[in-house]
mmCIF file of the C-alpha atoms, coordinates in Angstrom:
data_MODEL
# 
_entry.id   MODEL 
# 
loop_
_atom_site.group_PDB 
_atom_site.id 
_atom_site.type_symbol 
_atom_site.label_atom_id 
_atom_site.label_alt_id 
_atom_site.label_comp_id 
_atom_site.label_asym_id 
_atom_site.label_entity_id 
_atom_site.label_seq_id 
_atom_site.pdbx_PDB_ins_code 
_atom_site.Cartn_x 
_atom_site.Cartn_y 
_atom_site.Cartn_z 
_atom_site.occupancy 
_atom_site.B_iso_or_equiv 
_atom_site.pdbx_formal_charge 
_atom_site.auth_seq_id 
_atom_site.auth_comp_id 
_atom_site.auth_asym_id 
_atom_site.auth_atom_id 
_atom_site.pdbx_PDB_model_num 
ATOM 1  C CA . LYS A 1 1  ? -7.251 13.420 18.314 1.00 0.00 ? 1  LYS A CA 1 
ATOM 2  C CA . GLU A 1 2  ? -4.740 10.625 18.064 1.00 0.00 ? 2  GLU A CA 1 
ATOM 3  C CA . ALA A 1 3  ? -7.396 8.139  17.399 1.00 0.00 ? 3  ALA A CA 1 
ATOM 4  C CA . ARG A 1 4  ? -8.989 10.322 14.803 1.00 0.00 ? 4  ARG A CA 1 
ATOM 5  C CA . ARG A 1 5  ? -5.565 10.838 12.967 1.00 0.00 ? 5  ARG A CA 1 
ATOM 6  C CA . TYR A 1 6  ? -4.955 6.981  13.126 1.00 0.00 ? 6  TYR A CA 1 
ATOM 7  C CA . MET A 1 7  ? -8.387 6.403  11.388 1.00 0.00 ? 7  MET A CA 1 
ATOM 8  C CA . GLU A 1 8  ? -7.263 9.118  8.730  1.00 0.00 ? 8  GLU A CA 1 
ATOM 9  C CA . LEU A 1 9  ? -3.884 7.406  8.247  1.00 0.00 ? 9  LEU A CA 1 
ATOM 10 C CA . THR A 1 10 ? -5.290 3.830  7.851  1.00 0.00 ? 10 THR A CA 1 
ATOM 11 C CA . ALA A 1 11 ? -7.587 5.188  5.134  1.00 0.00 ? 11 ALA A CA 1 
ATOM 12 C CA . LEU A 1 12 ? -4.680 6.871  3.444  1.00 0.00 ? 12 LEU A CA 1 
ATOM 13 C CA . GLN A 1 13 ? -2.843 3.569  3.438  1.00 0.00 ? 13 GLN A CA 1 
ATOM 14 C CA . LYS A 1 14 ? -5.664 1.474  2.148  1.00 0.00 ? 14 LYS A CA 1 
ATOM 15 C CA . ALA A 1 15 ? -5.941 4.117  -0.651 1.00 0.00 ? 15 ALA A CA 1 
ATOM 16 C CA . GLY A 1 16 ? -2.194 3.568  -1.369 1.00 0.00 ? 16 GLY A CA 1 
ATOM 17 C CA . GLN A 1 17 ? -1.331 7.062  -0.597 1.00 0.00 ? 17 GLN A CA 1 
ATOM 18 C CA . ILE A 1 18 ? 0.943  6.028  2.197  1.00 0.00 ? 18 ILE A CA 1 
ATOM 19 C CA . ALA A 1 19 ? 2.661  2.856  3.131  1.00 0.00 ? 19 ALA A CA 1 
ATOM 20 C CA . ASP A 1 20 ? 4.239  1.009  6.254  1.00 0.00 ? 20 ASP A CA 1 
ATOM 21 C CA . LEU A 1 21 ? 2.063  2.891  8.789  1.00 0.00 ? 21 LEU A CA 1 
ATOM 22 C CA . ARG A 1 22 ? 3.293  2.120  12.301 1.00 0.00 ? 22 ARG A CA 1 
ATOM 23 C CA . THR A 1 23 ? 2.337  3.282  15.725 1.00 0.00 ? 23 THR A CA 1 
ATOM 24 C CA . GLN A 1 24 ? 4.158  4.078  18.962 1.00 0.00 ? 24 GLN A CA 1 
ATOM 25 C CA . VAL A 1 25 ? 7.671  3.781  17.442 1.00 0.00 ? 25 VAL A CA 1 
ATOM 26 C CA . PRO A 1 26 ? 10.472 4.309  19.969 1.00 0.00 ? 26 PRO A CA 1 
ATOM 27 C CA . TYR A 1 27 ? 13.635 6.377  19.046 1.00 0.00 ? 27 TYR A CA 1 
ATOM 28 C CA . THR A 1 28 ? 16.727 6.498  21.368 1.00 0.00 ? 28 THR A CA 1 
ATOM 29 C CA . LEU A 1 29 ? 17.820 10.165 21.511 1.00 0.00 ? 29 LEU A CA 1 
ATOM 30 C CA . ILE A 1 30 ? 20.581 9.714  24.181 1.00 0.00 ? 30 ILE A CA 1 
ATOM 31 C CA . PRO A 1 31 ? 21.888 6.173  25.030 1.00 0.00 ? 31 PRO A CA 1 
ATOM 32 C CA . MET A 1 32 ? 22.034 5.035  28.675 1.00 0.00 ? 32 MET A CA 1 
ATOM 33 C CA . GLN A 1 33 ? 24.934 6.684  30.673 1.00 0.00 ? 33 GLN A CA 1 
ATOM 34 C CA . LYS A 1 34 ? 27.150 4.635  32.886 1.00 0.00 ? 34 LYS A CA 1 
ATOM 35 C CA . VAL A 1 35 ? 28.735 6.727  35.596 1.00 0.00 ? 35 VAL A CA 1 
ATOM 36 C CA . PRO A 1 36 ? 31.485 5.051  37.509 1.00 0.00 ? 36 PRO A CA 1 
ATOM 37 C CA . GLY A 1 37 ? 30.411 4.593  41.063 1.00 0.00 ? 37 GLY A CA 1 
ATOM 38 C CA . ARG A 1 38 ? 26.901 5.693  40.650 1.00 0.00 ? 38 ARG A CA 1 
ATOM 39 C CA . LYS A 1 39 ? 23.720 4.285  39.320 1.00 0.00 ? 39 LYS A CA 1 
ATOM 40 C CA . SER A 1 40 ? 23.258 4.326  35.555 1.00 0.00 ? 40 SER A CA 1 
ATOM 41 C CA . MET A 1 41 ? 21.201 6.730  33.848 1.00 0.00 ? 41 MET A CA 1 
ATOM 42 C CA . ARG A 1 42 ? 18.449 5.418  31.606 1.00 0.00 ? 42 ARG A CA 1 
ATOM 43 C CA . ALA A 1 43 ? 18.365 6.196  27.914 1.00 0.00 ? 43 ALA A CA 1 
ATOM 44 C CA . THR A 1 44 ? 16.390 9.084  26.721 1.00 0.00 ? 44 THR A CA 1 
ATOM 45 C CA . LYS A 1 45 ? 13.843 8.072  24.199 1.00 0.00 ? 45 LYS A CA 1 
ATOM 46 C CA . TYR A 1 46 ? 11.097 9.729  22.054 1.00 0.00 ? 46 TYR A CA 1 
ATOM 47 C CA . ILE A 1 47 ? 8.019  7.645  21.167 1.00 0.00 ? 47 ILE A CA 1 
ATOM 48 C CA . ALA A 1 48 ? 6.489  8.783  17.910 1.00 0.00 ? 48 ALA A CA 1 
ATOM 49 C CA . ASP A 1 49 ? 2.760  8.436  17.537 1.00 0.00 ? 49 ASP A CA 1 
ATOM 50 C CA . PHE A 1 50 ? 2.905  7.541  13.917 1.00 0.00 ? 50 PHE A CA 1 
ATOM 51 C CA . VAL A 1 51 ? 5.627  6.789  11.282 1.00 0.00 ? 51 VAL A CA 1 
ATOM 52 C CA . TYR A 1 52 ? 4.977  6.049  7.622  1.00 0.00 ? 52 TYR A CA 1 
ATOM 53 C CA . THR A 1 53 ? 6.378  6.425  4.204  1.00 0.00 ? 53 THR A CA 1 
ATOM 54 C CA . ALA A 1 54 ? 5.003  8.947  1.773  1.00 0.00 ? 54 ALA A CA 1 
ATOM 55 C CA . ASP A 1 55 ? 6.602  9.756  -1.579 1.00 0.00 ? 55 ASP A CA 1 
ATOM 56 C CA . GLY A 1 56 ? 9.462  7.617  -0.578 1.00 0.00 ? 56 GLY A CA 1 
ATOM 57 C CA . LYS A 1 57 ? 10.290 9.523  2.658  1.00 0.00 ? 57 LYS A CA 1 
ATOM 58 C CA . THR A 1 58 ? 9.963  8.616  6.189  1.00 0.00 ? 58 THR A CA 1 
ATOM 59 C CA . VAL A 1 59 ? 7.169  10.768 7.928  1.00 0.00 ? 59 VAL A CA 1 
ATOM 60 C CA . VAL A 1 60 ? 6.995  11.097 11.871 1.00 0.00 ? 60 VAL A CA 1 
ATOM 61 C CA . GLU A 1 61 ? 3.998  12.565 13.368 1.00 0.00 ? 61 GLU A CA 1 
ATOM 62 C CA . ASP A 1 62 ? 2.796  13.324 16.936 1.00 0.00 ? 62 ASP A CA 1 
ATOM 63 C CA . ALA A 1 63 ? -0.764 14.132 17.708 1.00 0.00 ? 63 ALA A CA 1 
ATOM 64 C CA . LYS A 1 64 ? -0.952 17.113 20.069 1.00 0.00 ? 64 LYS A CA 1 
ATOM 65 C CA . GLY A 1 65 ? -3.948 18.597 21.646 1.00 0.00 ? 65 GLY A CA 1 
ATOM 66 C CA . TYR A 1 66 ? -2.271 21.297 23.563 1.00 0.00 ? 66 TYR A CA 1 
ATOM 67 C CA . ARG A 1 67 ? 0.866  23.710 23.254 1.00 0.00 ? 67 ARG A CA 1 
ATOM 68 C CA . ASP A 1 68 ? 1.655  24.631 26.823 1.00 0.00 ? 68 ASP A CA 1 
ATOM 69 C CA . GLY A 1 69 ? 3.114  23.112 30.027 1.00 0.00 ? 69 GLY A CA 1 
ATOM 70 C CA . ALA A 1 70 ? 5.935  21.048 30.945 1.00 0.00 ? 70 ALA A CA 1 
ATOM 71 C CA . ALA A 1 71 ? 5.080  18.025 28.799 1.00 0.00 ? 71 ALA A CA 1 
ATOM 72 C CA . TYR A 1 72 ? 4.879  20.340 25.679 1.00 0.00 ? 72 TYR A CA 1 
ATOM 73 C CA . ARG A 1 73 ? 8.423  21.793 26.426 1.00 0.00 ? 73 ARG A CA 1 
ATOM 74 C CA . LEU A 1 74 ? 9.757  18.352 26.964 1.00 0.00 ? 74 LEU A CA 1 
ATOM 75 C CA . PHE A 1 75 ? 8.171  17.344 23.628 1.00 0.00 ? 75 PHE A CA 1 
ATOM 76 C CA . THR A 1 76 ? 9.780  20.361 21.890 1.00 0.00 ? 76 THR A CA 1 
ATOM 77 C CA . LEU A 1 77 ? 13.264 19.399 23.186 1.00 0.00 ? 77 LEU A CA 1 
ATOM 78 C CA . LYS A 1 78 ? 12.857 15.857 21.969 1.00 0.00 ? 78 LYS A CA 1 
ATOM 79 C CA . LYS A 1 79 ? 11.623 17.231 18.643 1.00 0.00 ? 79 LYS A CA 1 
ATOM 80 C CA . LYS A 1 80 ? 15.013 19.056 18.228 1.00 0.00 ? 80 LYS A CA 1 
ATOM 81 C CA . LEU A 1 81 ? 16.872 15.861 19.355 1.00 0.00 ? 81 LEU A CA 1 
ATOM 82 C CA . MET A 1 82 ? 15.064 13.817 16.698 1.00 0.00 ? 82 MET A CA 1 
ATOM 83 C CA . TYR A 1 83 ? 16.148 16.225 14.008 1.00 0.00 ? 83 TYR A CA 1 
ATOM 84 C CA . GLU A 1 84 ? 19.703 16.532 15.274 1.00 0.00 ? 84 GLU A CA 1 
ATOM 85 C CA . LYS A 1 85 ? 20.393 12.769 15.669 1.00 0.00 ? 85 LYS A CA 1 
ATOM 86 C CA . TYR A 1 86 ? 18.118 11.400 12.891 1.00 0.00 ? 86 TYR A CA 1 
ATOM 87 C CA . GLY A 1 87 ? 17.564 14.277 10.496 1.00 0.00 ? 87 GLY A CA 1 
ATOM 88 C CA . ILE A 1 88 ? 13.958 13.611 10.932 1.00 0.00 ? 88 ILE A CA 1 
ATOM 89 C CA . TYR A 1 89 ? 11.521 16.714 11.533 1.00 0.00 ? 89 TYR A CA 1 
ATOM 90 C CA . VAL A 1 90 ? 8.585  15.544 13.686 1.00 0.00 ? 90 VAL A CA 1 
ATOM 91 C CA . GLU A 1 91 ? 5.270  16.935 12.324 1.00 0.00 ? 91 GLU A CA 1 
ATOM 92 C CA . GLU A 1 92 ? 2.736  17.991 14.947 1.00 0.00 ? 92 GLU A CA 1 
ATOM 93 C CA . VAL A 1 93 ? -0.840 17.139 13.893 1.00 0.00 ? 93 VAL A CA 1 
# 
């Protein structure tokens, strides 16, 4: 599904309908936490499948082939954090 969407987006970019197509773009949602006397906790990141510009706005997309399970629940949490921190709504395709 992700590969098919990439082909669609590259065609849209060639046609001039979108610009600045990037893949696997990392966003830091929660920075690394240093706890005195303990091991540091890694940063929490979301890696967007696709990021591009359309009509002057940044669009973030994630290709999902399922909507159940722990991985999807984690994605929905990160999607909410993306909106909270960056004001970006992640589009599911």
